[in-house]
N, C-alpha and C positions, 0 to 999 in steps of 0.2 A: 877634842875633846877633854876634859878635865880628867884629875885625880879619879874621881872616886869611880866617875863612870868609864872607865879605860880600866879600872884593878875589878869593880862589874863585868863586862863584855870578856876579858881575861876569866874571869874563875867562869862563868857563862860556856864557852866558847873549848875548856880547862873539861871540864862535865862531860860535856858533846864528846869529845876526841876521848878522852879515858871511855867511856861506853863504847867508844869504837873496835879501841886498841884491843880491850881488854880478851876477846877472844883469842889474837892472833897466836897460832901454835901449841894451844892446846890443848895435850895428851893425854886420857887417859893414862894410869899405869897399868900395865899389864895385868897384871891380879895387884889389884885394890886392899888393902891393911883391913882385918874385920871393924866395922861400924862405918866406913867411909863407903860414900856414895860410888858406884862406878863408875858413872859421868864423870869425877872430883877432877881435876886438872893432875896429875902429881908433882910435874916444880909449876908452879904459875906465873913463877919470871915475875915477883911485882914490880919490885925497885926498877927493870927495865922498864917495861912498861909504863912507869911512872917518867922518865927519862922519855922513854919515848913521843909520848902524851905532851910534856912540858918543848921538848922541842914543836913541835907541830903545831902545839898552841902559842906558841912567836913569831912565827912562820904566819901564822891566819892573822892573830890579834895587829903586825903591823903592818898585812892588810888591809884589814877594818880601820883602823890608823889612817894609812894614807888616806881610802876612801874616803873618810870621813874629815880631815881635817886638807883635802885634796878644794871641798869644794863639788867632788863629783854625782854627789847622792849630797843633795841639802834634806839631813830632815828637819829643819824648822822651816823650811817651805813646804814641805811636805804637813807637819806640825799646824801650820798655817791655814793650809787648802784646807784639812779638813775641818779646820771649827769656822773656815766662811765657809764651808760647807761645798766646797768643790767636788 
């Protein structure tokens, strides 16, 4: 996996994991401020969620990198098979 491919895979994984992590621990305040949505979280802890997202993504990216580099799944062979109509 090249540098650009690795970065693209990391960014896609990061955004996917972020959307999975965002709802964790969100609770609306007992009495929302005027003008705020009643379902808006009182304290979203966004920096903590970014850190958790990054940690999970690093593990997932390492797993994907290991699979690709080991040749367990050869994307080149899959692409060549598609081109040949197999």
